[in-house]
C-alpha positions in Angstrom: -27.3 -8.0 -46.1 -23.6 -8.4 -45.0 -23.0 -7.5 -41.4 -21.0 -4.4 -41.0 -19.0 -3.6 -37.8 -21.8 -1.3 -36.8 -24.5 -4.0 -37.5 -22.5 -6.6 -35.6 -22.4 -4.2 -32.6 -26.1 -3.9 -32.7 -26.6 -7.6 -32.7 -24.3 -8.2 -29.7 -26.9 -7.7 -27.1 -29.2 -4.8 -26.5 -30.4 -6.0 -23.2 -27.2 -4.8 -21.5 -25.6 -1.4 -21.6 -22.9 -1.2 -24.2 -20.5 1.4 -25.7 -22.2 1.9 -29.0 -19.4 3.6 -30.9 -17.8 3.4 -34.3 -14.0 3.9 -34.8 -12.8 6.5 -37.3 -9.4 7.9 -38.1 -9.1 11.7 -37.8 -6.4 14.3 -38.5 -5.6 16.3 -35.4 -4.2 19.8 -35.9 -2.0 21.9 -33.6 0.8 20.8 -31.3 -0.2 17.1 -31.4 -0.7 17.1 -35.2 -1.1 13.7 -36.6 -3.6 10.9 -37.4 -5.4 9.4 -34.4 -8.4 7.1 -33.9 -11.6 8.5 -32.5 -14.8 6.8 -31.5 -18.1 8.3 -32.8 -21.5 7.6 -31.2 -23.7 5.4 -33.2 -27.0 6.9 -34.4 -29.5 4.7 -36.3 -33.2 4.8 -37.2 -35.2 2.8 -34.6 -38.7 1.9 -35.7 -40.8 1.3 -32.6 -43.9 -0.8 -33.4 -46.7 -2.3 -31.3 -48.0 -5.7 -32.3 -46.2 -5.3 -35.7 -47.8 -2.0 -36.4 -45.2 0.9 -36.8 -45.7 3.7 -34.3 -42.8 6.0 -34.6 -39.2 6.1 -36.0 -36.6 7.7 -33.7 -33.0 8.4 -34.3 -31.3 6.7 -31.3 -28.2 5.0 -30.0 -28.5 1.2 -30.5 -28.1 0.3 -26.9 -30.7 -0.6 -24.2 -33.5 -0.6 -26.8 -35.8 -2.7 -24.7 -35.5 -0.1 -21.9 -36.2 2.6 -24.6 -39.4 0.7 -25.7 -40.6 0.4 -22.1 -39.8 4.0 -21.2 -41.3 5.5 -24.3 -44.5 3.4 -23.8 -44.9 4.8 -20.3 -43.7 8.4 -20.7 -45.8 9.0 -23.8 -48.9 7.3 -22.4 -48.9 4.6 -25.2 -49.4 1.9 -22.6 -50.8 2.3 -19.1 -48.4 -0.1 -17.5 -45.6 -2.6 -18.2 -48.0 -5.4 -17.3 -49.5 -4.9 -20.8 -46.2 -5.9 -22.4 -45.8 -9.6 -23.2 -42.5 -9.4 -25.1 -40.1 -7.0 -26.8 -38.1 -8.0 -29.8 -35.2 -6.2 -31.4 -34.2 -7.0 -35.0 -31.6 -5.5 -37.2 -33.3 -4.7 -40.6 -32.2 -3.0 -43.8 -31.6 0.6 -42.9 -32.0 0.4 -39.1 -33.5 -1.5 -36.2 -37.1 -2.7 -35.6 -38.2 -2.8 -32.0 -41.6 -4.5 -31.7 -43.6 -4.5 -28.5 -46.0 -7.4 -28.3 -48.8 -6.7 -25.9 -51.2 -9.0 -24.0 -54.5 -9.7 -25.7 -57.0 -6.8 -25.7 -54.4 -4.3 -24.4 -55.2 -0.7 -25.3 -52.5 0.9 -27.3 -53.1 4.6 -27.4 -52.4 5.9 -30.9 -54.6 8.9 -31.7 -52.6 11.4 -29.6 -49.1 9.9 -29.9 -49.0 8.5 -33.4 -46.6 10.5 -35.6 -46.2 10.6 -39.4 -42.5 11.8 -39.5 -39.2 10.5 -38.1 -38.1 11.7 -34.7 -34.7 13.2 -34.8 -32.3 12.5 -32.0 -32.5 16.1 -30.6 -36.2 16.5 -31.1 -39.2 15.5 -29.0 -41.8 16.9 -31.3 -41.0 15.7 -34.8 -44.0 14.3 -36.5 -46.6 15.9 -34.3 -49.6 16.9 -36.5 -51.7 19.1 -34.1 -51.0 21.7 -31.5 -52.8 19.8 -28.8 -50.4 17.0 -29.3 -47.4 19.1 -28.2 -48.2 20.1 -24.5 -49.9 17.3 -22.7 -51.7 17.6 -19.4 -49.1 16.5 -16.8 -49.9 14.0 -14.1 -49.3 15.3 -10.6 -46.5 13.5 -8.8 -46.7 12.4 -5.2 -46.1 15.3 -2.8 -43.6 15.4 0.0 -40.2 14.6 -1.6 -37.5 16.7 0.1 -34.8 17.8 -2.4 -31.4 18.4 -0.9 -29.1 20.8 -2.9 -26.1 19.0 -1.5 -27.4 15.7 -2.9 -28.0 17.3 -6.3 -24.4 18.7 -6.4 -23.1 15.2 -5.4 -24.9 13.7 -8.3 -23.7 16.2 -10.8 -20.1 15.7 -9.6 -20.2 12.0 -10.0 -22.1 11.9 -13.3 -19.2 12.3 -15.8 -17.3 9.3 -14.3 -20.4 7.1 -14.6 -20.9 7.9 -18.3 -19.0 5.0 -19.8 -20.2 5.7 -23.4 -19.6 9.4 -23.3 -16.0 8.9 -22.0 -15.2 7.2 -25.3 -17.2 9.1 -27.9 -17.8 12.4 -26.0 -21.2 13.0 -27.7 -24.0 11.3 -25.8 -26.4 12.5 -23.2 -26.7 10.8 -19.8 -29.8 10.3 -17.7 -29.1 9.0 -14.2 -31.3 7.9 -11.3 -30.1 8.9 -7.8 -31.2 8.1 -4.3 -32.2 10.9 -2.0 -28.5 11.3 -0.9 -27.4 11.9 -4.5 -25.8 8.5 -5.1 -26.2 7.4 -8.8 -27.9 4.0 -8.9 -28.7 3.6 -12.6 -27.7 5.4 -15.8 -28.6 5.3 -19.4 -27.0 7.1 -22.4 -28.1 8.1 -25.9 -27.4 10.7 -28.6 -30.9 12.1 -27.8 -31.8 13.5 -24.4 -35.4 12.4 -24.7 -34.2 8.9 -25.6 -31.8 8.8 -22.7 -34.6 9.6 -20.2 -36.9 7.1 -21.8 -34.3 4.4 -21.4 -33.8 5.4 -17.8 -37.6 5.3 -17.1 -37.8 1.9 -18.9 -35.0 0.5 -16.8 -36.5 1.9 -13.6 -39.9 0.5 -14.4 -38.5 -3.0 -15.2 -36.6 -3.0 -11.9 -39.7 -2.1 -9.9 -38.0 1.0 -8.4 -40.2 3.5 -6.6 -39.9 6.8 -8.7 -40.6 8.8 -5.5 -37.5 7.4 -3.7 -35.0 9.6 -5.6 -34.5 12.0 -8.4 -33.2 12.1 -12.0 -30.2 14.1 -13.2 -29.4 14.8 -16.8 -26.5 16.3 -18.8 -28.9 18.2 -21.0 -31.0 21.4 -20.8 -34.4 21.1 -19.2 -37.1 21.2 -21.9 -40.8 20.8 -21.3 -40.9 17.4 -23.0 -38.5 16.1 -20.3 -40.7 17.4 -17.6 -43.7 15.7 -19.2 -41.9 12.4 -19.4 -40.6 12.6 -15.8 -44.0 13.5 -14.4 -45.7 10.7 -16.3 -43.5 8.2 -14.4 -43.9 10.0 -11.1 -40.3 11.4 -10.7 -40.5 14.2 -8.1 -37.4 16.1 -9.1 -35.4 16.6 -12.3 -32.0 18.1 -12.3 -30.3 19.3 -15.5 -27.1 21.1 -16.3 -29.0 24.1 -17.8 -31.9 26.1 -16.5 -35.4 25.1 -17.5 -37.5 27.0 -20.0 -40.5 28.9 -18.7 -42.8 26.3 -20.1 -40.8 23.5 -18.5 -41.1 25.3 -15.1 -44.8 25.9 -15.6 -45.5 22.3 -16.3 -43.2 21.2 -13.4 -45.2 23.3 -11.0 -48.5 22.0 -12.3 -47.2 18.5 -11.6 -45.7 19.4 -8.2 -42.2 18.6 -9.4 -39.0 20.4 -8.3 -36.5 21.3 -11.0 -32.8 21.9 -10.3 -29.9 23.2 -12.2 -26.3 24.3 -11.9 -25.1 27.9 -11.6 -21.9 29.8 -10.7 -23.4 30.3 -7.3 -24.1 26.6 -6.8 -27.3 24.4 -7.2 -30.5 26.3 -7.9 -33.8 24.8 -7.0 -37.0 25.8 -8.7 -39.5 24.7 -6.1 -42.9 23.1 -6.8 -46.0 25.4 -6.7 -47.0 26.3 -3.2 -43.6 25.5 -1.6 -42.6 27.8 1.2 
């Protein structure tokens, strides 16, 4: 297969963050009428497999796919720890990208609950689920005692747009950032799908050996219950999003002992963990 511009971009290193965009010419209307060049976010099918056995196909941005594989493995409970991963390979194939996670011998790959029969669309965390009990998983309690400062959350939100290198160019990807307790952004990942962005962040944090209790995550998306499940699975004590959580997201967060935060016209709103004063 001849390598297109998009395919070449995929091949030019997925281990580092990249601006995965495709140039297009558009016709702008209005006062600045004319033809201009825009950048569109890449979105490709990513087949995530374990030991060569396909597990799920997700629509994702072709950047930081090793991080995505690590984060998905942990946040969905497919693997108990990164110690079970021997290698991750990324290969451009006809129609998309194959990401294969090679595990150590006798590693248990949990499939019964997570295995899906359909593709996962970029905005969907449930596509391919076959039973109701697959949807809402039991959340793992996070370590208690993390103090969330509204000023730190506001600082993170303020600095987030400038840190989104990919979104500055294509204006269409979500960002998931890791912040220290003071709200300084230490790590950021981007993707067309909010779930993918969080998985990439979790994978990068796990690979770096960061303590998930030492900070909080901030995201450009709404707070759905799937994001809470993923954050709790990794032990993140606080998740801040630009939109308020759903009732189910808040219920799961309180079961896990997590704090949720969001923006409002009055400032930062904190949804405290169950039992907080």
